[in-house]
N, C-alpha and C positions, 0 to 999 in steps of 0.2 A: 504494500501500499504507500512505503513513502516511497520508495523509489519512483510508485507510477505517481505522485502526485511532483516532483519532484521535474518528472518528466512532464506535467502539466503546465509546470511554471513554468519551464524552460520554452514550451514553446508558444508563451505569453511574451516572451524574448520584453525581461526586463531591463534588459541596457537600452534597446530599442525606444525606454521612457525619457529617456535623457532631451528626447523632441522635442517633448513636452514642455518642458524646461522657459518652451519659447512664449509661453502663457503669462509667466512674469517678466517680460520686457517690459509690458504698458507701465505698473506702478510701478519697477525699476527707475524706468526714465522721466516717468512724471514725478518722482518725490513722495510714492505714497507707500517705499518698499515694509518700512518698518509700524506703519497703522493698521490696525486690529482686523476693523471690517474688510477691506480690500483686500490684503493678505491672506484673511480665511475664506474671501472668498477664492481665490484664483487658490490656493492649497485646493480647495475644491475639484475645481475649476479642471486643476493640476489631475487628480485622481478619475475624474470624466472622462477625459483623454486618452487617458494609460490604461481603462478599463474597452473604452470603443476600440482602439488602437489593436489592443492585446486577440479582441473578437474578430478583426480583422486576417491579422497573422495569421491565426490557425484557420480562421477559414481559407487563405491565401495557401496555407499547406498541404489544405486536403486539396484544391482544386490542381496542384501545382506537383504533388508525386510522385507522375511519374518523370516529370523530366528532374526533378530535387533528387531523384535516386541515380542520376546520371550526371549531376556534379560532386566535381572535387569533394567538397568541405556540405554541401547541403544536405547530401544522403547519411548527415549524422543525424540531422534534423529528427526530436521525438516522435510524428505522424508517419517522415521518410523512411524512416527507419525499421517502423512496425512495433514500436514502443508503449501507442496510445492508438487506441483501437479505435477508425472512423468513426463508429459513432457517439464515441467518447467524445470527441475530436467538435463533431456535430454539434451538441450538448454543451459543451464549454462555451464553442464562440455563441451562443444563443443566448448565452445565460448572461456572458459577457455584456455584451447587447443589450440587452434589457435594462442590467445592471447600471452600462454608466445612463444609458438614458432615462431611464428612471432619476436617477439621481440629480440630471442635469435640471430636473425642472426646481429642484431646490436650490438654483443660483437665480435663476429669473428665465422668463419666456425669449429672449435675446439669446438667452445664451443656449438655453434647448434648443433653439433653431439653429444657432452657429452648430451644434455637439451634433445634431439631426444630418446638416448638411457636409458636416468631417466623415459620418459615415458611407451614408449615399456617394459621394466622393471614391471611400477605399475601399468598398466592395464596390460596387464598379470598376475601377480600375483594376483589382484581383481579375474581373468575371470577362472586361475588353480591354481599354486601354493600358494594359501593361504590354498587347501585342503591337499596340502603334506606334511607332519609333515618331520620334519628336512631339504625337500625344501623351506619350509615356511619363515623360520629362515634366512637360506644363501640367499634369495631373501633381506630381510630385511635391511641383512646386508650389499649387493649390494650398496643398495639404499642410504643407509648413506656411502661408501665410493665411490659413484659417484660423492656424494655433495661436497665430499673436493676435490677431481680433479677435477670438475669442475670449484672449484675455482682457481687452477694449469691454466685451460685453459683459462681463463677470462683474468686470469693476466701475464701467461709467464714464474712467477718465480714456484720453486719446492719446496714442505717439503723433509724432510732426509725421510732415509729408514724405521729409530726409530720410527719414527711417523708416517711413516704411517701404520707399523704395530700396533700401540697402539691404530690408529683410526680406524684400522679393530677386537683386541681386545674388544671394548669397545661398536662397534655397536653390536657384537656378545651378548656381557653378556647382553645389554639393549635390545635386541631381546628375550634373553631366561630369562630371568626377565619378559618380557611383559608377554608371555606364561605362565610362571610361578605363576605370579600376577592372569593371567585369572581364571585359574585351582582354587586359594585359593578361588579366588571371585564366581567363581560359586557353590564349592561344600560349600560354604558358606552361597547357599540359598536352602531350602528343595523342593524335587520334580523337581529340576535343571540339566540336564543332560547336559557335558558337548557337546556330539558330534550336540547339537540343537542351539548352537549357534554359534560353528567353532567347523569344521569338523576333521581338523588335530588334536583337543587337548582329543579328546582321542585316539588317538596314543601316546599320553605322560605320562609318569607316575612320580609319585612327585621326584620317586628317580633320576629318568633319569637326569629329569626336573633342580634338586638338585647339580647333578653331573657338567651338560652342568657349572651351574651359577659358581659352586665352579672353577673349570678348564681355565672360559673365564675371573673370576674376579682376577685371579692368573696372568696369561698374559695380561690383562691392564697393573697390579701395573708394572709386570715386563720390559714392553717394555715400558713402559712408564719412568721406571728409569733409564733404559739403554737410551730411548734419551737424560734426563737431562745432563746425564755423559758422554753423547759422541758426543755432540755438540756442534757444533767449533767455536771459536770466527774468528765472520766473520761480527761483525759488529762491530762498537765503539756510548756510548753512550753518551747521554749529560752530563754526569759527565767528560767523558774522554774529548771531544771536550772542556769542559774548565777546563784542565788541571789538572783534577784530576782522578789518575790512583788507582783504589782497587787494584789491583793486584798485587801491590806494597806491600800490607797487608796480602793479600792471592793470594799464589802464586798457579798457576794451577787452576785457581777460575773454579767453574763448578755452579756459578749462579743460573740455574733454579734450584738446587737441591734442593733447597728451597720451589719450591713448590709441593716435594713428600706429606707434612704431608698433606695437603690439598686434593690429588688425595684417600690416601691411608682413608683418614677416609670418602671418596664423597664414597668411595665405598664401605664401611663398611656400611654404615648409610641410601645408596641405596637398598644393601643386608636384610635391617632391616626392610627397607620397600617392599620389594618385598615380604616376609613371611609372611606381616600383608596382604596382598591385593592390597597392595596401588601402584601396578605398574604396572597396566594393562594401564597406560598411560604418558611415562615418563615425557612429556612435563607438562602436569596439575603435578607431581610431583615436577617437579622443581620450579614451581608457586606455589608451595601450602607448602609443607613441609620447614618451616625456617631455620634450623637449616643444610639444604643441600643447600637450597639457599645462605646464609651468607659465606657457604664454596664455592660453586663458585663463589662468591664478592672477596672471598678474596682471591682466586688461580688467578684469573684475574686480580686483583690491582697488585699481585706480580709478574705476568709473564710480567704487562706491565712495572713496576717497571725494572723489572730486564733488559729486551729486550730493553729499549728506553730511561733508563736514568742510568742504571750501562756500560749496554752493553754485548755483549757473545762473 
């Protein structure tokens, strides 16, 4: 029983729940991260999206069971390897879906709509869109964007348009990088054909994905730079509240710009990993690549210091 429970948890892919941290972007960048009500709403929203995402992961693995058994790594997944009976997998997927949508109602009607749209998008991706080149990337991107705007729906606060554009560009960059890494990985195994593991891969060439990757790496960097430069001085940090005003020493402060080097390095490092075939699972890369992990931690600490200690 314990082994079966572990297999179900593994099939739910808890590592991929990291993507749902995007729901906290709204309260982080609007200065409400440490306020009880918006934080509580965001935490509930996070768990809702974890349940809904896991429901689709199990659903996807049921549909892909034959293809996964031909994949060098996916063949070890609990459903593909036979550790979880198909009937039980269907039941788990359904229960997670109902549980997630039910919990979303407690957050509010707008958030419920976002959660429902996310579920529809994820399920249609597994059924249809993942087989269509370009469309598959756009749908993955849309799921990232929905997470961010679900955070808005859960709290009632809104992010700037430049941050929204940075999120769109980053989502496209990650989705395309995932496809590029998959292609690199499959080509590294003799006798493996991209179509056998993912149908849409057969319609992507290395040159095309390289162009896409470079294009959205650039747009991610530029839109984030514009966000930091144009960010309005709308909140007062700890130093200001204690009569310490750094703007006296640095006029027209744009303190969020100090986070730009971390973003630049993060993009460059992730591109390096993509071409090494290690970007197939962005959340795994984030948690396993030490330089990238350190960069994300430093970016987070610096952002928190600027937003809540200095104030912007």
